[in-house]
C-alpha positions as CSV (number, residue, x, y, z in Angstrom):
1,X,5.8,-10.4,-27.4
2,X,7.9,-13.7,-26.7
3,X,8.0,-14.1,-22.5
4,X,11.6,-14.1,-22.2
5,X,11.0,-10.3,-23.5
6,X,8.0,-9.0,-21.5
7,X,10.1,-10.1,-18.1
8,X,13.2,-8.4,-19.6
9,X,11.5,-5.0,-19.7
10,X,9.5,-5.5,-16.5
11,X,13.2,-6.7,-14.4
12,X,14.2,-3.4,-16.6
13,X,11.8,-1.6,-15.4
14,X,12.9,-2.2,-11.7
15,X,16.6,-2.0,-12.0
16,X,15.2,1.4,-13.8
17,X,13.5,2.4,-10.4
18,X,16.3,1.4,-8.4
19,X,18.6,3.7,-10.1
20,X,16.2,6.6,-9.9
21,X,16.5,5.7,-6.1
22,X,20.6,6.2,-5.9
23,X,20.4,8.9,-8.6
24,X,17.6,10.8,-5.9
25,X,20.2,10.5,-2.5
26,X,22.9,12.0,-4.3
27,X,21.4,14.4,-5.2
28,X,19.7,14.7,-1.7
29,X,23.2,14.2,-0.3
30,X,24.5,17.2,-2.8
31,X,21.8,19.4,-1.5
32,X,21.8,18.8,2.3
33,X,25.5,18.8,2.3
34,X,25.7,23.2,1.1
35,X,23.5,23.1,4.2
36,X,25.3,24.3,8.3
37,X,26.6,21.8,9.9
38,X,24.4,20.3,12.2
39,X,24.1,17.3,14.2
40,X,20.8,16.3,13.4
41,X,22.7,12.8,11.3
42,X,19.9,11.0,11.9
43,X,17.2,13.3,10.3
44,X,19.1,13.4,7.4
45,X,19.3,9.8,6.9
46,X,15.8,9.8,7.4
47,X,15.6,12.1,5.0
48,X,17.4,10.8,2.7
49,X,15.9,7.2,3.1
50,X,12.3,8.7,2.3
51,X,13.1,10.9,-0.8
52,X,15.1,8.3,-2.3
53,X,12.1,5.5,-1.2
54,X,9.5,8.0,-3.1
55,X,11.4,7.9,-6.1
56,X,12.0,4.2,-6.5
57,X,8.4,3.8,-6.1
58,X,7.1,6.4,-8.7
59,X,9.3,4.5,-10.8
60,X,8.8,1.6,-10.1
61,X,5.0,1.9,-10.5
62,X,5.3,1.5,-14.3
63,X,6.7,-1.9,-14.0
64,X,5.1,-3.0,-11.5
65,X,1.6,-2.4,-14.0
66,X,3.2,-3.4,-16.8
67,X,3.7,-7.1,-15.1
68,X,0.2,-7.4,-13.9
69,X,-0.8,-6.5,-17.8
70,X,1.6,-8.8,-19.1
71,X,-0.4,-12.1,-16.5
72,X,-3.7,-10.4,-17.6
73,X,-4.6,-14.1,-19.2
74,X,-3.4,-15.8,-16.3
75,X,-6.4,-16.8,-14.3
76,X,-5.6,-18.8,-11.4
77,X,-3.2,-16.0,-9.8
78,X,-5.7,-12.8,-10.8
79,X,-8.2,-15.4,-8.5
80,X,-5.3,-15.6,-5.9
81,X,-4.9,-11.7,-6.1
82,X,-9.0,-11.3,-5.2
83,X,-8.5,-13.9,-2.6
84,X,-5.9,-11.9,-1.3
85,X,-7.6,-8.4,-1.5
86,X,-10.6,-9.6,-0.2
87,X,-9.1,-11.7,2.8
88,X,-7.1,-8.7,3.1
89,X,-10.0,-6.2,3.8
90,X,-12.3,-8.5,5.4
91,X,-9.5,-8.6,8.2
92,X,-8.7,-5.6,7.9
93,X,-13.0,-4.4,8.5
94,X,-13.0,-6.5,11.7
95,X,-9.5,-5.3,13.0
96,X,-11.2,-1.7,12.5
97,X,-14.2,-2.9,14.6
98,X,-12.6,-4.1,16.8
99,X,-13.3,-1.4,19.6
100,X,-16.7,-1.8,19.6
101,X,-16.2,-5.4,21.7
102,X,-12.4,-4.0,23.3
103,X,-12.7,-1.1,24.6
104,X,-9.5,-1.4,27.1
105,X,-6.9,-3.5,24.7
106,X,-3.9,-2.6,25.9
107,X,-2.6,-5.1,28.0
108,X,-2.5,-7.0,25.8
109,X,-0.3,-7.8,23.1
110,X,-2.7,-9.7,20.2
111,X,-5.0,-6.9,20.9
112,X,-2.1,-4.2,19.8
113,X,-1.4,-6.2,16.9
114,X,-5.0,-5.5,15.8
115,X,-5.6,-2.3,16.9
116,X,-2.0,-1.5,14.6
117,X,-3.2,-3.3,11.3
118,X,-6.4,-1.2,12.2
119,X,-4.1,1.8,12.4
120,X,-2.8,1.0,9.3
121,X,-6.2,0.1,7.7
122,X,-7.7,3.7,8.5
123,X,-5.0,5.7,7.0
124,X,-3.8,3.4,4.2
125,X,-7.3,2.8,3.1
126,X,-7.3,5.3,-0.1
127,X,-4.2,3.5,-1.5
128,X,-6.0,0.2,-1.1
129,X,-8.9,1.0,-2.4
130,X,-7.2,3.0,-5.2
131,X,-4.9,-0.8,-5.7
132,X,-7.7,-3.1,-5.4
133,X,-10.4,-0.8,-8.2
134,X,-7.3,-1.0,-10.4
135,X,-6.8,-5.2,-9.8
136,X,-11.0,-4.6,-10.1
137,X,-10.0,-2.8,-14.0
138,X,-7.2,-5.3,-15.1
139,X,-8.4,-8.6,-13.4
140,X,-9.5,-10.6,-16.7
141,X,-12.9,-12.2,-15.0
142,X,-16.4,-11.3,-14.1
143,X,-16.0,-13.9,-11.2
144,X,-12.5,-12.1,-10.5
145,X,-13.4,-9.2,-11.2
146,X,-17.2,-9.8,-8.8
147,X,-14.6,-10.9,-6.2
148,X,-12.1,-7.6,-5.9
149,X,-15.5,-4.8,-6.4
150,X,-15.7,-6.9,-2.9
151,X,-13.2,-6.0,-1.7
152,X,-13.1,-2.4,-2.8
153,X,-16.4,-2.0,-1.5
154,X,-15.4,-3.3,2.3
155,X,-12.3,-0.4,1.7
156,X,-15.0,1.8,1.9
157,X,-17.1,1.1,4.2
158,X,-13.6,0.8,6.2
159,X,-13.3,4.7,4.8
160,X,-16.9,5.5,6.1
161,X,-15.4,4.0,10.1
162,X,-12.5,6.0,9.7
163,X,-14.3,9.3,9.1
164,X,-16.4,8.8,11.7
165,X,-13.4,7.5,13.8
166,X,-12.1,11.2,13.2
167,X,-14.8,13.2,12.8
168,X,-18.0,12.3,15.0
169,X,-17.3,13.6,18.4
170,X,-17.7,11.6,21.3
171,X,-19.3,11.8,24.3
172,X,-17.9,12.4,27.1
173,X,-17.2,9.5,29.6
């Protein structure tokens, strides 16, 4: 398959994802239009956006994976993905461990941003782990695969931190 055909296939997949999102929004509007009138327009709009975004993301997963498969032969791309994944996981682990050093960080804006990163890592760990593990399966070389496996291992450590954070009781102050 030519390079142009591969690009066209991936772009066509994303166009299909956009169409799926628009159709999902239309179906949501058709269903909500039959409900009794309420003054919660903002809630309806948020529901519509989440519904259409979910449809878009599910359909967009196919061209994304296809594009990653087509990029298997590009070692520099996969090395950049591996380094970025490792940096992301390491920054997340540092953010998750930051509250052990700084107890009351609510007055410092930088530490509040670090806490936000920590929360996104704690909640998103299953998604990050699965994505990085999928990248490791698709990676073309052993060197790149090792970096991605290391990033996945760091995400598993973050998962253990999440379990400790939410399920281990804290001593009273």
